[in-house]
N, CA, C and O atoms as a printed pandas DataFrame, in Angstrom:
     atom_number atom_name residue_name chain_id  residue_number  x_coord  y_coord  z_coord
0              1         N          MET        A               1   79.176 -107.561  205.853
1              2        CA          MET        A               1   79.200 -106.105  205.940
2              3         C          MET        A               1   80.345 -105.673  206.850
3              4         O          MET        A               1   80.654 -106.338  207.839
4              5         N          LYS        A               2   80.969 -104.552  206.501
5              6        CA          LYS        A               2   82.116 -104.056  207.257
6              7         C          LYS        A               2   81.699 -103.532  208.624
7              8         O          LYS        A               2   80.552 -103.143  208.842
8              9         N          ASN        A               3   82.639 -103.533  209.512
9             10        CA          ASN        A               3   82.442 -102.940  210.830
10            11         C          ASN        A               3   82.338 -101.422  210.673
11            12         O          ASN        A               3   83.105 -100.829  209.915
12            13         N          GLN        A               4   81.415 -100.799  211.369
13            14        CA          GLN        A               4   81.163  -99.361  211.229
14            15         C          GLN        A               4   82.384  -98.534  211.644
15            16         O          GLN        A               4   82.616  -97.475  211.060
16            17         N          ALA        A               5   83.161  -98.970  212.617
17            18        CA          ALA        A               5   84.312  -98.216  213.095
18            19         C          ALA        A               5   85.434  -98.199  212.066
19            20         O          ALA        A               5   86.190  -97.230  212.014
20            21         N          SER        A               6   85.568  -99.240  211.245
21            22        CA          SER        A               6   86.647  -99.276  210.272
22            23         C          SER        A               6   86.209  -98.766  208.903
23            24         O          SER        A               6   87.048  -98.579  208.022
24            25         N          SER        A               7   84.938  -98.543  208.713
25            26        CA          SER        A               7   84.468  -98.061  207.421
26            27         C          SER        A               7   84.633  -96.552  207.326
27            28         O          SER        A               7   84.937  -95.897  208.323
28            29         N          GLY        A               8   84.442  -96.010  206.164
29            30        CA          GLY        A               8   84.555  -94.574  205.939
30            31         C          GLY        A               8   83.214  -93.886  206.085
31            32         O          GLY        A               8   82.912  -92.967  205.323
32            33         N          LEU        A               9   82.405  -94.301  207.040
33            34        CA          LEU        A               9   81.070  -93.768  207.240
34            35         C          LEU        A               9   81.121  -92.278  207.557
35            36         O          LEU        A               9   81.808  -91.855  208.486
36            37         N          VAL        A              10   80.395  -91.495  206.784
37            38        CA          VAL        A              10   80.356  -90.051  206.983
38            39         C          VAL        A              10   78.980  -89.610  207.472
39            40         O          VAL        A              10   78.867  -88.641  208.222
40            41         N          TYR        A              11   77.946  -90.312  207.053
41            42        CA          TYR        A              11   76.588  -89.931  207.409
42            43         C          TYR        A              11   75.784  -91.184  207.702
43            44         O          TYR        A              11   75.884  -92.183  206.988
44            45         N          SER        A              12   74.995  -91.123  208.748
45            46        CA          SER        A              12   74.129  -92.241  209.088
46            47         C          SER        A              12   72.704  -91.725  209.189
47            48         O          SER        A              12   72.472  -90.656  209.753
48            49         N          THR        A              13   71.757  -92.463  208.653
49            50        CA          THR        A              13   70.367  -92.026  208.738
50            51         C          THR        A              13   69.853  -92.080  210.167
51            52         O          THR        A              13   68.890  -91.394  210.509
52            53         N          ASP        A              14   70.492  -92.895  211.007
53            54        CA          ASP        A              14   70.098  -92.982  212.412
54            55         C          ASP        A              14   70.609  -91.791  213.222
55            56         O          ASP        A              14   69.866  -91.224  214.023
56            57         N          ALA        A              15   71.878  -91.408  213.019
57            58        CA          ALA        A              15   72.509  -90.409  213.883
58            59         C          ALA        A              15   72.861  -89.105  213.179
59            60         O          ALA        A              15   73.171  -88.123  213.854
60            61         N          GLY        A              16   72.827  -89.058  211.859
61            62        CA          GLY        A              16   73.206  -87.837  211.149
62            63         C          GLY        A              16   74.693  -87.821  210.855
63            64         O          GLY        A              16   75.286  -88.872  210.616
64            65         N          ARG        A              17   75.302  -86.649  210.870
65            66        CA          ARG        A              17   76.728  -86.493  210.560
66            67         C          ARG        A              17   77.599  -87.211  211.582
67            68         O          ARG        A              17   77.315  -87.209  212.779
68            69         N          MET        A              18   78.666  -87.823  211.079
69            70        CA          MET        A              18   79.593  -88.565  211.924
70            71         C          MET        A              18   80.931  -87.833  211.966
71            72         O          MET        A              18   81.355  -87.246  210.970
72            73         N          CYS        A              19   81.585  -87.871  213.107
73            74        CA          CYS        A              19   82.919  -87.289  213.264
74            75         C          CYS        A              19   83.922  -88.193  212.556
75            76         O          CYS        A              19   83.914  -89.401  212.793
76            77         N          PRO        A              20   84.787  -87.653  211.694
77            78        CA          PRO        A              20   85.736  -88.517  210.982
78            79         C          PRO        A              20   86.825  -89.091  211.892
79            80         O          PRO        A              20   87.406  -90.123  211.556
80            81         N          ALA        A              21   87.115  -88.469  213.013
81            82        CA          ALA        A              21   88.194  -88.935  213.881
82            83         C          ALA        A              21   87.740  -90.046  214.828
83            84         O          ALA        A              21   88.370  -91.102  214.888
84            85         N          CYS        A              22   86.651  -89.815  215.567
85            86        CA          CYS        A              22   86.237  -90.798  216.576
86            87         C          CYS        A              22   85.067  -91.665  216.118
87            88         O          CYS        A              22   84.654  -92.571  216.843
88            89         N          ARG        A              23   84.534  -91.407  214.944
89            90        CA          ARG        A              23   83.432  -92.193  214.365
90            91         C          ARG        A              23   82.163  -92.185  215.208
91            92         O          ARG        A              23   81.371  -93.125  215.140
92            93         N          GLN        A              24   81.963  -91.145  215.994
93            94        CA          GLN        A              24   80.756  -90.980  216.790
94            95         C          GLN        A              24   79.874  -89.942  216.111
95            96         O          GLN        A              24   80.378  -89.126  215.339
96            97         N          PRO        A              25   78.563  -89.951  216.379
97            98        CA          PRO        A              25   77.729  -88.867  215.868
98            99         C          PRO        A              25   78.250  -87.520  216.403
99           100         O          PRO        A              25   78.725  -87.454  217.537
100          101         N          GLN        A              26   78.167  -86.459  215.607
101          102        CA          GLN        A              26   78.740  -85.179  216.018
102          103         C          GLN        A              26   78.162  -84.662  217.328
103          104         O          GLN        A              26   78.835  -83.921  218.045
104          105         N          ALA        A              27   76.948  -85.032  217.650
105          106        CA          ALA        A              27   76.361  -84.614  218.923
106          107         C          ALA        A              27   77.072  -85.261  220.108
107          108         O          ALA        A              27   77.103  -84.690  221.199
108          109         N          ARG        A              28   77.646  -86.455  219.901
109          110        CA          ARG        A              28   78.338  -87.161  220.980
110          111         C          ARG        A              28   79.840  -87.251  220.740
111          112         O          ARG        A              28   80.498  -88.109  221.327
112          113         N          CYS        A              29   80.399  -86.393  219.897
113          114        CA          CYS        A              29   81.817  -86.411  219.555
114          115         C          CYS        A              29   82.662  -86.097  220.785
115          116         O          CYS        A              29   82.385  -85.145  221.515
116          117         N          VAL        A              30   83.690  -86.901  221.003
117          118        CA          VAL        A              30   84.579  -86.691  222.138
118          119         C          VAL        A              30   85.895  -86.029  221.720
119          120         O          VAL        A              30   86.693  -85.667  222.584
120          121         N          CYS        A              31   86.134  -85.867  220.451
121          122        CA          CYS        A              31   87.393  -85.288  219.964
122          123         C          CYS        A              31   87.544  -83.831  220.389
123          124         O          CYS        A              31   88.598  -83.437  220.889
124          125         N          ARG        A              32   86.524  -83.050  220.200
125          126        CA          ARG        A              32   86.608  -81.622  220.519
126          127         C          ARG        A              32   86.748  -81.398  222.014
127          128         O          ARG        A              32   87.464  -80.489  222.435
128          129         N          GLN        A              33   86.082  -82.205  222.821
129          130        CA          GLN        A              33   86.157  -82.036  224.260
130          131         C          GLN        A              33   87.525  -82.447  224.783
131          132         O          GLN        A              33   87.981  -81.914  225.794
132          133         N          ALA        A              34   88.186  -83.382  224.116
133          134        CA          ALA        A              34   89.470  -83.889  224.587
134          135         C          ALA        A              34   90.624  -82.942  224.288
135          136         O          ALA        A              34   91.690  -83.073  224.890
136          137         N          LYS        A              35   90.441  -81.984  223.367
137          138        CA          LYS        A              35   91.513  -81.063  223.029
138          139         C          LYS        A              35   91.842  -80.181  224.217
139          140         O          LYS        A              35   90.995  -79.425  224.692
140          141         N          ALA        A              36   93.056  -80.276  224.690
141          142        CA          ALA        A              36   93.496  -79.462  225.819
142          143         C          ALA        A              36   94.159  -78.192  225.296
143          144         O          ALA        A              36   94.362  -78.030  224.093
144          145         N          ALA        A              37   94.488  -77.303  226.218
145          146        CA          ALA        A              37   95.172  -76.075  225.852
146          147         C          ALA        A              37   96.566  -76.411  225.333
147          148         O          ALA        A              37   97.221  -77.316  225.851
148          149         N          PRO        A              38   97.020  -75.687  224.313
149          150        CA          PRO        A              38   98.360  -75.955  223.812
150          151         C          PRO        A              38   99.404  -75.580  224.864
151          152         O          PRO        A              38   99.153  -74.706  225.694
152          153         N          PRO        A              39  100.567  -76.227  224.841
153          154        CA          PRO        A              39  101.590  -75.898  225.836
154          155         C          PRO        A              39  102.026  -74.443  225.689
155          156         O          PRO        A              39  102.228  -73.951  224.579
156          157         N          SER        A              40  102.166  -73.767  226.820
157          158        CA          SER        A              40  102.483  -72.348  226.797
158          159         C          SER        A              40  103.376  -72.010  227.973
159          160         O          SER        A              40  103.367  -72.711  228.985
160          161         N          ASP        A              41  104.151  -70.935  227.847
161          162        CA          ASP        A              41  105.003  -70.490  228.946
162          163         C          ASP        A              41  104.287  -69.475  229.833
163          164         O          ASP        A              41  104.889  -68.920  230.752
164          165         N          GLY        A              42  103.001  -69.230  229.560
165          166        CA          GLY        A              42  102.206  -68.320  230.384
166          167         C          GLY        A              42  102.241  -66.890  229.919
167          168         O          GLY        A              42  101.573  -66.037  230.504
168          169         N          ILE        A              43  103.013  -66.596  228.868
169          170        CA          ILE        A              43  103.102  -65.230  228.350
170          171         C          ILE        A              43  102.345  -65.160  227.037
171          172         O          ILE        A              43  102.602  -65.936  226.117
172          173         N          VAL        A              44  101.407  -64.222  226.958
173          174        CA          VAL        A              44  100.641  -64.006  225.733
174          175         C          VAL        A              44  101.419  -63.013  224.876
175          176         O          VAL        A              44  101.787  -61.935  225.342
176          177         N          ARG        A              45  101.664  -63.380  223.633
177          178        CA          ARG        A              45  102.421  -62.504  222.734
178          179         C          ARG        A              45  101.491  -61.926  221.679
179          180         O          ARG        A              45  100.757  -62.652  221.009
180          181         N          VAL        A              46  101.537  -60.594  221.543
181          182        CA          VAL        A              46  100.691  -59.881  220.591
182          183         C          VAL        A              46  101.610  -59.236  219.561
183          184         O          VAL        A              46  102.556  -58.536  219.921
184          185         N          SER        A              47  101.331  -59.471  218.277
185          186        CA          SER        A              47  102.159  -58.901  217.219
186          187         C          SER        A              47  101.290  -58.477  216.042
187          188         O          SER        A              47  100.104  -58.795  215.962
188          189         N          ARG        A              48  101.926  -57.748  215.135
189          190        CA          ARG        A              48  101.251  -57.271  213.924
190          191         C          ARG        A              48  101.903  -57.963  212.738
191          192         O          ARG        A              48  103.130  -58.019  212.647
192          193         N          GLU        A              49  101.087  -58.491  211.825
193          194        CA          GLU        A              49  101.602  -59.176  210.643
194          195         C          GLU        A              49  100.958  -58.613  209.387
195          196         O          GLU        A              49   99.800  -58.196  209.395
196          197         N          THR        A              50  101.738  -58.609  208.302
197          198        CA          THR        A              50  101.192  -58.212  206.997
198          199         C          THR        A              50  101.586  -59.196  205.907
199          200         O          THR        A              50  101.048  -59.128  204.802
200          201         N          LYS        A              51  102.505  -60.104  206.186
201          202        CA          LYS        A              51  102.989  -61.032  205.164
202          203         C          LYS        A              51  101.893  -61.980  204.699
203          204         O          LYS        A              51  101.163  -62.551  205.510
204          205         N          GLY        A              52  101.789  -62.139  203.398
205          206        CA          GLY        A              52  100.834  -63.070  202.822
206          207         C          GLY        A              52   99.394  -62.608  202.914
207          208         O          GLY        A              52   98.477  -63.409  202.732
208          209         N          ARG        A              53   99.176  -61.329  203.192
209          210        CA          ARG        A              53   97.817  -60.818  203.366
210          211         C          ARG        A              53   97.542  -59.644  202.438
211          212         O          ARG        A              53   96.638  -58.848  202.691
212          213         N          GLY        A              54   98.310  -59.535  201.374
213          214        CA          GLY        A              54   98.089  -58.465  200.411
214          215         C          GLY        A              54   98.359  -57.081  200.988
215          216         O          GLY        A              54   97.741  -56.107  200.558
216          217         N          GLY        A              55   99.266  -56.976  201.949
217          218        CA          GLY        A              55   99.595  -55.690  202.548
218          219         C          GLY        A              55   98.668  -55.259  203.661
219          220         O          GLY        A              55   98.897  -54.230  204.297
220          221         N          LYS        A              56   97.634  -56.022  203.902
221          222        CA          LYS        A              56   96.688  -55.677  204.969
222          223         C          LYS        A              56   97.265  -56.108  206.318
223          224         O          LYS        A              56   97.914  -57.148  206.424
224          225         N          SER        A              57   97.022  -55.304  207.329
225          226        CA          SER        A              57   97.565  -55.561  208.655
226          227         C          SER        A              57   96.605  -56.417  209.476
227          228         O          SER        A              57   95.391  -56.215  209.444
228          229         N          VAL        A              58   97.170  -57.379  210.213
229          230        CA          VAL        A              58   96.406  -58.259  211.094
230          231         C          VAL        A              58   97.132  -58.302  212.434
231          232         O          VAL        A              58   98.352  -58.463  212.473
232          233         N          THR        A              59   96.399  -58.162  213.523
233          234        CA          THR        A              59   96.976  -58.286  214.856
234          235         C          THR        A              59   96.805  -59.731  215.312
235          236         O          THR        A              59   95.699  -60.272  215.301
236          237         N          VAL        A              60   97.923  -60.351  215.714
237          238        CA          VAL        A              60   97.944  -61.772  216.048
238          239         C          VAL        A              60   98.223  -61.940  217.541
239          240         O          VAL        A              60   99.146  -61.332  218.082
240          241         N          VAL        A              61   97.408  -62.779  218.203
241          242        CA          VAL        A              61   97.567  -63.070  219.629
242          243         C          VAL        A              61   97.915  -64.550  219.752
243          244         O          VAL        A              61   97.127  -65.414  219.367
244          245         N          LYS        A              62   99.114  -64.840  220.296
245          246        CA          LYS        A              62   99.589  -66.223  220.427
246          247         C          LYS        A              62   99.909  -66.536  221.884
247          248         O          LYS        A              62  100.204  -65.638  222.673
248          249         N          GLY        A              63   99.848  -67.814  222.228
249          250        CA          GLY        A              63  100.278  -68.263  223.545
250          251         C          GLY        A              63   99.260  -68.092  224.650
251          252         O          GLY        A              63   99.629  -68.079  225.824
252          253         N          VAL        A              64   97.984  -67.959  224.309
253          254        CA          VAL        A              64   96.949  -67.817  225.336
254          255         C          VAL        A              64   96.705  -69.189  225.962
255          256         O          VAL        A              64   96.357  -70.133  225.253
256          257         N          PRO        A              65   96.885  -69.315  227.288
257          258        CA          PRO        A              65   96.758  -70.626  227.934
258          259         C          PRO        A              65   95.307  -71.010  228.223
259          260         O          PRO        A              65   94.921  -71.162  229.382
260          261         N          LEU        A              66   94.510  -71.166  227.172
261          262        CA          LEU        A              66   93.099  -71.533  227.301
262          263         C          LEU        A              66   92.797  -72.702  226.375
263          264         O          LEU        A              66   93.467  -72.891  225.360
264          265         N          ALA        A              67   91.790  -73.479  226.732
265          266        CA          ALA        A              67   91.313  -74.553  225.861
266          267         C          ALA        A              67   90.559  -73.937  224.681
267          268         O          ALA        A              67   90.210  -72.757  224.703
268          269         N          GLU        A              68   90.321  -74.735  223.674
269          270        CA          GLU        A              68   89.731  -74.239  222.420
270          271         C          GLU        A              68   88.411  -73.475  222.590
271          272         O          GLU        A              68   88.292  -72.382  222.037
272          273         N          PRO        A              69   87.411  -73.992  223.328
273          274        CA          PRO        A              69   86.159  -73.234  223.448
274          275         C          PRO        A              69   86.348  -71.874  224.138
275          276         O          PRO        A              69   85.738  -70.883  223.738
276          277         N          ALA        A              70   87.189  -71.834  225.170
277          278        CA          ALA        A              70   87.444  -70.568  225.861
278          279         C          ALA        A              70   88.233  -69.619  224.976
279          280         O          ALA        A              70   88.047  -68.405  225.054
280          281         N          LEU        A              71   89.111  -70.153  224.136
281          282        CA          LEU        A              71   89.891  -69.332  223.214
282          283         C          LEU        A              71   88.986  -68.694  222.164
283          284         O          LEU        A              71   89.165  -67.530  221.806
284          285         N          VAL        A              72   88.017  -69.459  221.674
285          286        CA          VAL        A              72   87.052  -68.925  220.704
286          287         C          VAL        A              72   86.239  -67.793  221.338
287          288         O          VAL        A              72   85.990  -66.769  220.700
288          289         N          GLN        A              73   85.828  -67.981  222.590
289          290        CA          GLN        A              73   85.059  -66.947  223.294
290          291         C          GLN        A              73   85.908  -65.689  223.497
291          292         O          GLN        A              73   85.411  -64.577  223.317
292          293         N          LEU        A              74   87.183  -65.851  223.869
293          294        CA          LEU        A              74   88.072  -64.707  224.028
294          295         C          LEU        A              74   88.257  -63.988  222.698
295          296         O          LEU        A              74   88.292  -62.759  222.651
296          297         N          GLY        A              75   88.373  -64.756  221.621
297          298        CA          GLY        A              75   88.496  -64.162  220.286
298          299         C          GLY        A              75   87.291  -63.309  219.945
299          300         O          GLY        A              75   87.440  -62.226  219.380
300          301         N          LYS        A              76   86.101  -63.780  220.280
301          302        CA          LYS        A              76   84.879  -63.002  220.029
302          303         C          LYS        A              76   84.894  -61.703  220.815
303          304         O          LYS        A              76   84.517  -60.653  220.296
304          305         N          GLN        A              77   85.333  -61.773  222.076
305          306        CA          GLN        A              77   85.393  -60.564  222.912
306          307         C          GLN        A              77   86.377  -59.553  222.340
307          308         O          GLN        A              77   86.080  -58.360  222.287
308          309         N          LEU        A              78   87.540  -60.018  221.914
309          310        CA          LEU        A              78   88.555  -59.115  221.381
310          311         C          LEU        A              78   88.112  -58.478  220.067
311          312         O          LEU        A              78   88.327  -57.287  219.843
312          313         N          LYS        A              79   87.495  -59.275  219.205
313          314        CA          LYS        A              79   87.012  -58.732  217.933
314          315         C          LYS        A              79   85.917  -57.701  218.157
315          316         O          LYS        A              79   85.889  -56.668  217.488
316          317         N          ALA        A              80   85.014  -57.976  219.097
317          318        CA          ALA        A              80   83.928  -57.038  219.385
318          319         C          ALA        A              80   84.472  -55.740  219.979
319          320         O          ALA        A              80   83.987  -54.657  219.650
320          321         N          ALA        A              81   85.470  -55.840  220.847
321          322        CA          ALA        A              81   86.050  -54.651  221.470
322          323         C          ALA        A              81   86.750  -53.775  220.433
323          324         O          ALA        A              81   86.761  -52.551  220.558
324          325         N          CYS        A              82   87.331  -54.397  219.417
325          326        CA          CYS        A              82   88.025  -53.643  218.369
326          327         C          CYS        A              82   87.080  -53.222  217.248
327          328         O          CYS        A              82   87.426  -52.362  216.438
328          329         N          GLY        A              83   85.908  -53.811  217.197
329          330        CA          GLY        A              83   84.952  -53.478  216.141
330          331         C          GLY        A              83   85.393  -53.971  214.785
331          332         O          GLY        A              83   85.150  -53.311  213.775
332          333         N          SER        A              84   86.040  -55.128  214.747
333          334        CA          SER        A              84   86.495  -55.657  213.467
334          335         C          SER        A              84   86.343  -57.176  213.447
335          336         O          SER        A              84   85.971  -57.792  214.445
336          337         N          GLY        A              85   86.633  -57.751  212.314
337          338        CA          GLY        A              85   86.508  -59.191  212.149
338          339         C          GLY        A              85   87.797  -59.895  212.496
339          340         O          GLY        A              85   88.766  -59.275  212.935
340          341         N          GLY        A              86   87.797  -61.186  212.297
341          342        CA          GLY        A              86   88.982  -61.980  212.566
342          343         C          GLY        A              86   88.627  -63.439  212.667
343          344         O          GLY        A              86   87.533  -63.858  212.289
344          345         N          THR        A              87   89.575  -64.219  213.187
345          346        CA          THR        A              87   89.372  -65.653  213.283
346          347         C          THR        A              87   90.189  -66.235  214.434
347          348         O          THR        A              87   91.099  -65.594  214.959
348          349         N          VAL        A              88   89.845  -67.454  214.809
349          350        CA          VAL        A              88   90.617  -68.216  215.786
350          351         C          VAL        A              88   90.924  -69.553  215.135
351          352         O          VAL        A              88   90.016  -70.321  214.819
352          353         N          LYS        A              89   92.216  -69.831  214.934
353          354        CA          LYS        A              89   92.580  -71.117  214.349
354          355         C          LYS        A              89   93.946  -71.550  214.854
355          356         O          LYS        A              89   94.860  -70.737  214.987
356          357         N          ASP        A              90   94.072  -72.830  215.130
357          358        CA          ASP        A              90   95.317  -73.438  215.599
358          359         C          ASP        A              90   95.879  -72.750  216.840
359          360         O          ASP        A              90   97.093  -72.581  216.953
360          361         N          GLY        A              91   95.019  -72.352  217.765
361          362        CA          GLY        A              91   95.469  -71.744  219.006
362          363         C          GLY        A              91   95.917  -70.306  218.875
363          364         O          GLY        A              91   96.532  -69.772  219.798
364          365         N          VAL        A              92   95.623  -69.652  217.738
365          366        CA          VAL        A              92   96.032  -68.274  217.472
366          367         C          VAL        A              92   94.798  -67.439  217.175
367          368         O          VAL        A              92   93.935  -67.850  216.399
368          369         N          ILE        A              93   94.714  -66.256  217.797
369          370        CA          ILE        A              93   93.614  -65.329  217.529
370          371         C          ILE        A              93   94.127  -64.281  216.559
371          372         O          ILE        A              93   95.159  -63.658  216.810
372          373         N          GLU        A              94   93.417  -64.077  215.448
373          374        CA          GLU        A              94   93.772  -63.050  214.474
374          375         C          GLU        A              94   92.645  -62.026  214.436
375          376         O          GLU        A              94   91.481  -62.384  214.251
376          377         N          VAL        A              95   92.991  -60.750  214.610
377          378        CA          VAL        A              95   92.017  -59.666  214.549
378          379         C          VAL        A              95   92.430  -58.769  213.389
379          380         O          VAL        A              95   93.576  -58.324  213.325
380          381         N          GLN        A              96   91.510  -58.504  212.481
381          382        CA          GLN        A              96   91.815  -57.695  211.307
382          383         C          GLN        A              96   92.105  -56.260  211.713
383          384         O          GLN        A              96   91.385  -55.675  212.521
384          385         N          GLY        A              97   93.166  -55.700  211.145
385          386        CA          GLY        A              97   93.524  -54.314  211.412
386          387         C          GLY        A              97   94.638  -54.197  212.432
387          388         O          GLY        A              97   95.084  -55.191  213.004
388          389         N          ASP        A              98   95.081  -52.968  212.653
389          390        CA          ASP        A              98   96.171  -52.688  213.586
390          391         C          ASP        A              98   95.579  -52.274  214.929
391          392         O          ASP        A              98   95.264  -51.103  215.141
392          393         N          HIS        A              99   95.428  -53.243  215.836
393          394        CA          HIS        A              99   94.829  -53.006  217.158
394          395         C          HIS        A              99   95.792  -53.430  218.257
395          396         O          HIS        A              99   95.362  -53.893  219.313
396          397         N          LEU        A             100   97.086  -53.278  218.019
397          398        CA          LEU        A             100   98.112  -53.791  218.917
398          399         C          LEU        A             100   97.973  -53.248  220.340
399          400         O          LEU        A             100   97.866  -54.027  221.287
400          401         N          ALA        A             101   97.973  -51.937  220.500
401          402        CA          ALA        A             101   97.923  -51.333  221.839
402          403         C          ALA        A             101   96.607  -51.646  222.553
403          404         O          ALA        A             101   96.597  -51.923  223.752
404          405         N          GLY        A             102   95.516  -51.602  221.823
405          406        CA          GLY        A             102   94.210  -51.879  222.425
406          407         C          GLY        A             102   94.079  -53.307  222.924
407          408         O          GLY        A             102   93.535  -53.546  224.002
408          409         N          LEU        A             103   94.579  -54.262  222.139
409          410        CA          LEU        A             103   94.498  -55.661  222.544
410          411         C          LEU        A             103   95.404  -55.949  223.737
411          412         O          LEU        A             103   95.047  -56.739  224.612
412          413         N          ILE        A             104   96.564  -55.318  223.776
413          414        CA          ILE        A             104   97.464  -55.518  224.922
414          415         C          ILE        A             104   96.788  -55.027  226.195
415          416         O          ILE        A             104   96.850  -55.703  227.222
416          417         N          ASP        A             105   96.145  -53.865  226.147
417          418        CA          ASP        A             105   95.442  -53.335  227.320
418          419         C          ASP        A             105   94.294  -54.251  227.747
419          420         O          ASP        A             105   94.132  -54.535  228.933
420          421         N          LEU        A             106   93.501  -54.711  226.779
421          422        CA          LEU        A             106   92.367  -55.586  227.096
422          423         C          LEU        A             106   92.825  -56.902  227.742
423          424         O          LEU        A             106   92.221  -57.370  228.707
424          425         N          LEU        A             107   93.885  -57.483  227.206
425          426        CA          LEU        A             107   94.371  -58.749  227.747
426          427         C          LEU        A             107   94.960  -58.577  229.145
427          428         O          LEU        A             107   94.801  -59.450  229.997
428          429         N          ARG        A             108   95.635  -57.461  229.381
429          430        CA          ARG        A             108   96.174  -57.201  230.724
430          431         C          ARG        A             108   95.055  -57.017  231.740
431          432         O          ARG        A             108   95.173  -57.467  232.880
432          433         N          LYS        A             109   93.967  -56.359  231.339
433          434        CA          LYS        A             109   92.826  -56.165  232.233
434          435         C          LYS        A             109   92.177  -57.500  232.591
435          436         O          LYS        A             109   91.574  -57.629  233.657
436          437         N          GLN        A             110   92.295  -58.485  231.716
437          438        CA          GLN        A             110   91.724  -59.808  231.974
438          439         C          GLN        A             110   92.682  -60.701  232.756
439          440         O          GLN        A             110   92.371  -61.862  233.022
440          441         N          GLY        A             111   93.852  -60.163  233.128
441          442        CA          GLY        A             111   94.759  -60.890  234.003
442          443         C          GLY        A             111   95.859  -61.683  233.317
443          444         O          GLY        A             111   96.535  -62.472  233.978
444          445         N          PHE        A             112   96.062  -61.506  232.028
445          446        CA          PHE        A             112   97.116  -62.222  231.312
446          447         C          PHE        A             112   98.430  -61.437  231.393
447          448         O          PHE        A             112   98.422  -60.210  231.493
448          449         N          THR        A             113   99.553  -62.152  231.349
449          450        CA          THR        A             113  100.862  -61.533  231.212
450          451         C          THR        A             113  101.085  -61.360  229.723
451          452         O          THR        A             113  101.101  -62.343  228.983
452          453         N          VAL        A             114  101.259  -60.115  229.267
453          454        CA          VAL        A             114  101.281  -59.820  227.837
454          455         C          VAL        A             114  102.603  -59.160  227.455
455          456         O          VAL        A             114  103.125  -58.309  228.175
456          457         N          LYS        A             115  103.134  -59.578  226.293
457          458        CA          LYS        A             115  104.305  -58.945  225.719
458          459         C          LYS        A             115  104.035  -58.621  224.259
459          460         O          LYS        A             115  103.337  -59.357  223.561
460          461         N          GLN        A             116  104.600  -57.508  223.811
461          462        CA          GLN        A             116  104.505  -57.168  222.398
462          463         C          GLN        A             116  105.626  -57.891  221.684
463          464         O          GLN        A             116  106.790  -57.763  222.063
464          465         N          ALA        A             117  105.289  -58.643  220.664
465          466        CA          ALA        A             117  106.285  -59.385  219.899
466          467         C          ALA        A             117  106.499  -58.698  218.552
467          468         O          ALA        A             117  105.557  -58.150  217.980
468          469         N          GLY        A             118  107.691  -58.723  218.059
469          470        CA          GLY        A             118  107.982  -58.088  216.778
470          471         C          GLY        A             118  108.150  -56.593  216.924
471          472         O          GLY        A             118  108.264  -56.070  218.033
472          473         N          GLY        A             119  108.164  -55.898  215.770
473          474        CA          GLY        A             119  108.453  -54.463  215.764
474          475         C          GLY        A             119  107.337  -53.597  215.924
475          476         O          GLY        A             119  107.498  -52.377  215.930
């Protein structure tokens, strides 16, 4: 029988779902905890994008010097303050709609150095 670490084990009846990267049960996965904050110059950049979104406007927040769990929590706070949906992926917070000025004010109140990027 193959070694469990080298096999393509996805599910175990003993532990449940397995992490594909570290081969540990998801409850004991070390991959997510090991992810550090992406490298940043300390300046949070807020911009508005419409490309590839069917003409709909999205406010994008990049360069936040936080680890993934804290970034997700900040994303929830920003979305709730704007009263709209959005997502957090690859170190970028996206909030649906044009909330540029409001997000800049909120981030400054939380102590971040913020710049408006783009037009």
